[in-house]
Each structure stands twice: as structure tokens, then as C-alpha cells.
mmCIF file of the N, C-alpha and C atoms, coordinates in Angstrom:
data_MODEL
# 
_entry.id   MODEL 
# 
loop_
_atom_site.group_PDB 
_atom_site.id 
_atom_site.type_symbol 
_atom_site.label_atom_id 
_atom_site.label_alt_id 
_atom_site.label_comp_id 
_atom_site.label_asym_id 
_atom_site.label_entity_id 
_atom_site.label_seq_id 
_atom_site.pdbx_PDB_ins_code 
_atom_site.Cartn_x 
_atom_site.Cartn_y 
_atom_site.Cartn_z 
_atom_site.occupancy 
_atom_site.B_iso_or_equiv 
_atom_site.pdbx_formal_charge 
_atom_site.auth_seq_id 
_atom_site.auth_comp_id 
_atom_site.auth_asym_id 
_atom_site.auth_atom_id 
_atom_site.pdbx_PDB_model_num 
ATOM 1   N N  . GLY A 1 1  ? -2.602  3.607  18.641  1.00 0.00 ? 1  GLY A N  1 
ATOM 2   C CA . GLY A 1 1  ? -1.691  3.454  17.553  1.00 0.00 ? 1  GLY A CA 1 
ATOM 3   C C  . GLY A 1 1  ? -2.253  2.582  16.471  1.00 0.00 ? 1  GLY A C  1 
ATOM 4   N N  . ILE A 1 2  ? -1.483  2.349  15.444  1.00 0.00 ? 2  ILE A N  1 
ATOM 5   C CA . ILE A 1 2  ? -1.983  1.549  14.300  1.00 0.00 ? 2  ILE A CA 1 
ATOM 6   C C  . ILE A 1 2  ? -2.118  0.093  14.679  1.00 0.00 ? 2  ILE A C  1 
ATOM 7   N N  . ALA A 1 3  ? -1.471  -0.425 15.731  1.00 0.00 ? 3  ALA A N  1 
ATOM 8   C CA . ALA A 1 3  ? -1.600  -1.770 16.092  1.00 0.00 ? 3  ALA A CA 1 
ATOM 9   C C  . ALA A 1 3  ? -3.034  -2.048 16.536  1.00 0.00 ? 3  ALA A C  1 
ATOM 10  N N  . GLU A 1 4  ? -3.696  -1.147 17.247  1.00 0.00 ? 4  GLU A N  1 
ATOM 11  C CA . GLU A 1 4  ? -5.079  -1.332 17.667  1.00 0.00 ? 4  GLU A CA 1 
ATOM 12  C C  . GLU A 1 4  ? -6.060  -1.019 16.588  1.00 0.00 ? 4  GLU A C  1 
ATOM 13  N N  . ASP A 1 5  ? -5.840  0.027  15.823  1.00 0.00 ? 5  ASP A N  1 
ATOM 14  C CA . ASP A 1 5  ? -6.840  0.499  14.840  1.00 0.00 ? 5  ASP A CA 1 
ATOM 15  C C  . ASP A 1 5  ? -6.712  -0.216 13.473  1.00 0.00 ? 5  ASP A C  1 
ATOM 16  N N  . GLY A 1 6  ? -5.533  -0.730 13.165  1.00 0.00 ? 6  GLY A N  1 
ATOM 17  C CA . GLY A 1 6  ? -5.328  -1.426 11.891  1.00 0.00 ? 6  GLY A CA 1 
ATOM 18  C C  . GLY A 1 6  ? -4.514  -0.576 10.947  1.00 0.00 ? 6  GLY A C  1 
ATOM 19  N N  . TYR A 1 7  ? -4.098  -1.207 9.858   1.00 0.00 ? 7  TYR A N  1 
ATOM 20  C CA . TYR A 1 7  ? -3.258  -0.526 8.869   1.00 0.00 ? 7  TYR A CA 1 
ATOM 21  C C  . TYR A 1 7  ? -3.437  -1.281 7.557   1.00 0.00 ? 7  TYR A C  1 
ATOM 22  N N  . ARG A 1 8  ? -2.908  -0.695 6.491   1.00 0.00 ? 8  ARG A N  1 
ATOM 23  C CA . ARG A 1 8  ? -2.925  -1.269 5.175   1.00 0.00 ? 8  ARG A CA 1 
ATOM 24  C C  . ARG A 1 8  ? -1.504  -1.335 4.656   1.00 0.00 ? 8  ARG A C  1 
ATOM 25  N N  . LEU A 1 9  ? -1.041  -2.448 4.172   1.00 0.00 ? 9  LEU A N  1 
ATOM 26  C CA . LEU A 1 9  ? 0.267   -2.663 3.606   1.00 0.00 ? 9  LEU A CA 1 
ATOM 27  C C  . LEU A 1 9  ? 0.111   -2.847 2.099   1.00 0.00 ? 9  LEU A C  1 
ATOM 28  N N  . ILE A 1 10 ? 0.799   -2.016 1.342   1.00 0.00 ? 10 ILE A N  1 
ATOM 29  C CA . ILE A 1 10 ? 0.638   -2.058 -0.139  1.00 0.00 ? 10 ILE A CA 1 
ATOM 30  C C  . ILE A 1 10 ? 2.020   -2.305 -0.725  1.00 0.00 ? 10 ILE A C  1 
ATOM 31  N N  . LEU A 1 11 ? 2.082   -3.275 -1.608  1.00 0.00 ? 11 LEU A N  1 
ATOM 32  C CA . LEU A 1 11 ? 3.371   -3.610 -2.330  1.00 0.00 ? 11 LEU A CA 1 
ATOM 33  C C  . LEU A 1 11 ? 3.138   -3.340 -3.835  1.00 0.00 ? 11 LEU A C  1 
ATOM 34  N N  . ASN A 1 12 ? 4.051   -2.652 -4.440  1.00 0.00 ? 12 ASN A N  1 
ATOM 35  C CA . ASN A 1 12 ? 4.019   -2.425 -5.879  1.00 0.00 ? 12 ASN A CA 1 
ATOM 36  C C  . ASN A 1 12 ? 5.315   -3.017 -6.480  1.00 0.00 ? 12 ASN A C  1 
ATOM 37  N N  . CYS A 1 13 ? 5.143   -3.661 -7.627  1.00 0.00 ? 13 CYS A N  1 
ATOM 38  C CA . CYS A 1 13 ? 6.373   -4.150 -8.343  1.00 0.00 ? 13 CYS A CA 1 
ATOM 39  C C  . CYS A 1 13 ? 5.997   -4.377 -9.763  1.00 0.00 ? 13 CYS A C  1 
ATOM 40  N N  . ASN A 1 14 ? 6.991   -4.151 -10.607 1.00 0.00 ? 14 ASN A N  1 
ATOM 41  C CA . ASN A 1 14 ? 6.992   -4.421 -12.057 1.00 0.00 ? 14 ASN A CA 1 
ATOM 42  C C  . ASN A 1 14 ? 6.001   -3.535 -12.791 1.00 0.00 ? 14 ASN A C  1 
ATOM 43  N N  . PRO A 1 15 ? 5.699   -3.766 -14.073 1.00 0.00 ? 15 PRO A N  1 
ATOM 44  C CA . PRO A 1 15 ? 4.903   -2.837 -14.873 1.00 0.00 ? 15 PRO A CA 1 
ATOM 45  C C  . PRO A 1 15 ? 3.499   -2.566 -14.334 1.00 0.00 ? 15 PRO A C  1 
ATOM 46  N N  . HIS A 1 16 ? 2.839   -3.587 -13.861 1.00 0.00 ? 16 HIS A N  1 
ATOM 47  C CA . HIS A 1 16 ? 1.472   -3.342 -13.342 1.00 0.00 ? 16 HIS A CA 1 
ATOM 48  C C  . HIS A 1 16 ? 1.452   -2.623 -12.006 1.00 0.00 ? 16 HIS A C  1 
ATOM 49  N N  . GLY A 1 17 ? 2.576   -2.493 -11.393 1.00 0.00 ? 17 GLY A N  1 
ATOM 50  C CA . GLY A 1 17 ? 2.764   -1.693 -10.191 1.00 0.00 ? 17 GLY A CA 1 
ATOM 51  C C  . GLY A 1 17 ? 3.152   -0.304 -10.499 1.00 0.00 ? 17 GLY A C  1 
ATOM 52  N N  . GLY A 1 18 ? 3.200   0.059  -11.787 1.00 0.00 ? 18 GLY A N  1 
ATOM 53  C CA . GLY A 1 18 ? 3.516   1.424  -12.198 1.00 0.00 ? 18 GLY A CA 1 
ATOM 54  C C  . GLY A 1 18 ? 5.039   1.722  -12.215 1.00 0.00 ? 18 GLY A C  1 
ATOM 55  N N  . GLN A 1 19 ? 5.844   0.696  -12.403 1.00 0.00 ? 19 GLN A N  1 
ATOM 56  C CA . GLN A 1 19 ? 7.294   0.930  -12.331 1.00 0.00 ? 19 GLN A CA 1 
ATOM 57  C C  . GLN A 1 19 ? 7.959   0.819  -13.675 1.00 0.00 ? 19 GLN A C  1 
ATOM 58  N N  . GLU A 1 20 ? 9.028   1.542  -13.843 1.00 0.00 ? 20 GLU A N  1 
ATOM 59  C CA . GLU A 1 20 ? 9.926   1.385  -15.008 1.00 0.00 ? 20 GLU A CA 1 
ATOM 60  C C  . GLU A 1 20 ? 11.200  0.676  -14.612 1.00 0.00 ? 20 GLU A C  1 
ATOM 61  N N  . VAL A 1 21 ? 11.712  0.944  -13.386 1.00 0.00 ? 21 VAL A N  1 
ATOM 62  C CA . VAL A 1 21 ? 12.845  0.233  -12.822 1.00 0.00 ? 21 VAL A CA 1 
ATOM 63  C C  . VAL A 1 21 ? 12.251  -0.766 -11.803 1.00 0.00 ? 21 VAL A C  1 
ATOM 64  N N  . TYR A 1 22 ? 12.312  -2.057 -12.118 1.00 0.00 ? 22 TYR A N  1 
ATOM 65  C CA . TYR A 1 22 ? 11.627  -3.040 -11.280 1.00 0.00 ? 22 TYR A CA 1 
ATOM 66  C C  . TYR A 1 22 ? 12.316  -3.272 -9.928  1.00 0.00 ? 22 TYR A C  1 
ATOM 67  N N  . HIS A 1 23 ? 11.514  -3.125 -8.856  1.00 0.00 ? 23 HIS A N  1 
ATOM 68  C CA . HIS A 1 23 ? 11.960  -3.387 -7.517  1.00 0.00 ? 23 HIS A CA 1 
ATOM 69  C C  . HIS A 1 23 ? 10.698  -3.489 -6.683  1.00 0.00 ? 23 HIS A C  1 
ATOM 70  N N  . ILE A 1 24 ? 10.810  -3.959 -5.458  1.00 0.00 ? 24 ILE A N  1 
ATOM 71  C CA . ILE A 1 24 ? 9.654   -3.991 -4.545  1.00 0.00 ? 24 ILE A CA 1 
ATOM 72  C C  . ILE A 1 24 ? 9.559   -2.641 -3.845  1.00 0.00 ? 24 ILE A C  1 
ATOM 73  N N  . HIS A 1 25 ? 8.367   -2.069 -3.883  1.00 0.00 ? 25 HIS A N  1 
ATOM 74  C CA . HIS A 1 25 ? 8.125   -0.763 -3.305  1.00 0.00 ? 25 HIS A CA 1 
ATOM 75  C C  . HIS A 1 25 ? 6.953   -0.956 -2.338  1.00 0.00 ? 25 HIS A C  1 
ATOM 76  N N  . MET A 1 26 ? 7.155   -0.586 -1.082  1.00 0.00 ? 26 MET A N  1 
ATOM 77  C CA . MET A 1 26 ? 6.109   -0.887 -0.052  1.00 0.00 ? 26 MET A CA 1 
ATOM 78  C C  . MET A 1 26 ? 5.671   0.381  0.627   1.00 0.00 ? 26 MET A C  1 
ATOM 79  N N  . HIS A 1 27 ? 4.342   0.453  0.907   1.00 0.00 ? 27 HIS A N  1 
ATOM 80  C CA . HIS A 1 27 ? 3.772   1.560  1.719   1.00 0.00 ? 27 HIS A CA 1 
ATOM 81  C C  . HIS A 1 27 ? 3.014   0.911  2.899   1.00 0.00 ? 27 HIS A C  1 
ATOM 82  N N  . LEU A 1 28 ? 3.269   1.445  4.077   1.00 0.00 ? 28 LEU A N  1 
ATOM 83  C CA . LEU A 1 28 ? 2.532   1.062  5.307   1.00 0.00 ? 28 LEU A CA 1 
ATOM 84  C C  . LEU A 1 28 ? 1.685   2.290  5.653   1.00 0.00 ? 28 LEU A C  1 
ATOM 85  N N  . LEU A 1 29 ? 0.390   2.116  5.554   1.00 0.00 ? 29 LEU A N  1 
ATOM 86  C CA . LEU A 1 29 ? -0.550  3.258  5.788   1.00 0.00 ? 29 LEU A CA 1 
ATOM 87  C C  . LEU A 1 29 ? -1.386  2.985  7.036   1.00 0.00 ? 29 LEU A C  1 
ATOM 88  N N  . GLY A 1 30 ? -1.478  3.991  7.867   1.00 0.00 ? 30 GLY A N  1 
ATOM 89  C CA . GLY A 1 30 ? -2.275  3.880  9.043   1.00 0.00 ? 30 GLY A CA 1 
ATOM 90  C C  . GLY A 1 30 ? -2.400  5.244  9.715   1.00 0.00 ? 30 GLY A C  1 
ATOM 91  N N  . GLY A 1 31 ? -3.078  5.302  10.835  1.00 0.00 ? 31 GLY A N  1 
ATOM 92  C CA . GLY A 1 31 ? -3.204  6.547  11.625  1.00 0.00 ? 31 GLY A CA 1 
ATOM 93  C C  . GLY A 1 31 ? -4.474  7.247  11.400  1.00 0.00 ? 31 GLY A C  1 
ATOM 94  N N  . ARG A 1 32 ? -5.273  6.891  10.392  1.00 0.00 ? 32 ARG A N  1 
ATOM 95  C CA . ARG A 1 32 ? -6.589  7.465  10.162  1.00 0.00 ? 32 ARG A CA 1 
ATOM 96  C C  . ARG A 1 32 ? -7.383  6.509  9.261   1.00 0.00 ? 32 ARG A C  1 
ATOM 97  N N  . PRO A 1 33 ? -8.676  6.642  9.243   1.00 0.00 ? 33 PRO A N  1 
ATOM 98  C CA . PRO A 1 33 ? -9.473  5.756  8.351   1.00 0.00 ? 33 PRO A CA 1 
ATOM 99  C C  . PRO A 1 33 ? -9.029  5.947  6.925   1.00 0.00 ? 33 PRO A C  1 
ATOM 100 N N  . LEU A 1 34 ? -8.868  4.851  6.194   1.00 0.00 ? 34 LEU A N  1 
ATOM 101 C CA . LEU A 1 34 ? -8.299  4.876  4.862   1.00 0.00 ? 34 LEU A CA 1 
ATOM 102 C C  . LEU A 1 34 ? -9.307  4.764  3.704   1.00 0.00 ? 34 LEU A C  1 
ATOM 103 N N  . GLY A 1 35 ? -10.544 4.479  4.023   1.00 0.00 ? 35 GLY A N  1 
ATOM 104 C CA . GLY A 1 35 ? -11.569 4.393  3.002   1.00 0.00 ? 35 GLY A CA 1 
ATOM 105 C C  . GLY A 1 35 ? -11.506 3.006  2.301   1.00 0.00 ? 35 GLY A C  1 
ATOM 106 N N  . PRO A 1 36 ? -12.313 2.806  1.259   1.00 0.00 ? 36 PRO A N  1 
ATOM 107 C CA . PRO A 1 36 ? -12.389 1.520  0.615   1.00 0.00 ? 36 PRO A CA 1 
ATOM 108 C C  . PRO A 1 36 ? -11.101 1.232  -0.168  1.00 0.00 ? 36 PRO A C  1 
ATOM 109 N N  . MET A 1 37 ? -10.911 -0.079 -0.440  1.00 0.00 ? 37 MET A N  1 
ATOM 110 C CA . MET A 1 37 ? -9.754  -0.491 -1.236  1.00 0.00 ? 37 MET A CA 1 
ATOM 111 C C  . MET A 1 37 ? -10.018 -0.130 -2.700  1.00 0.00 ? 37 MET A C  1 
ATOM 112 N N  . VAL A 1 38 ? -8.957  0.149  -3.413  1.00 0.00 ? 38 VAL A N  1 
ATOM 113 C CA . VAL A 1 38 ? -9.009  0.485  -4.806  1.00 0.00 ? 38 VAL A CA 1 
ATOM 114 C C  . VAL A 1 38 ? -8.381  -0.697 -5.598  1.00 0.00 ? 38 VAL A C  1 
ATOM 115 N N  . LEU A 1 39 ? -9.112  -1.314 -6.469  1.00 0.00 ? 39 LEU A N  1 
ATOM 116 C CA . LEU A 1 39 ? -8.613  -2.380 -7.289  1.00 0.00 ? 39 LEU A CA 1 
ATOM 117 C C  . LEU A 1 39 ? -8.711  -1.972 -8.732  1.00 0.00 ? 39 LEU A C  1 
ATOM 118 N N  . SER A 1 40 ? -7.685  -2.133 -9.479  1.00 0.00 ? 40 SER A N  1 
ATOM 119 C CA . SER A 1 40 ? -7.733  -1.814 -10.923 1.00 0.00 ? 40 SER A CA 1 
ATOM 120 C C  . SER A 1 40 ? -6.988  -2.838 -11.745 1.00 0.00 ? 40 SER A C  1 
# 
């Protein structure tokens, strides 16, 4: 499971998170290799 292999937790909020209606939006990604992190 993802507990052994690891996971990535992504939080998006406000304009720089790509939002028009501001709220916390979270993604928990795991289950397969995810590749490098993307920073912009």
C-alpha cells in the first residue's frame, strides 16, 4: 500500500493555487511512481 511505498500530499489555495473561489483543496497521490516534483 501507499504507507510502505510513499505518497505525495498536494494542497492548493488562493490565486497561485489556480482558484477563483478560495478554499483549501487537497490531493493525496499514491499507488504508483509519481515522477519528479513540479515547481512553478
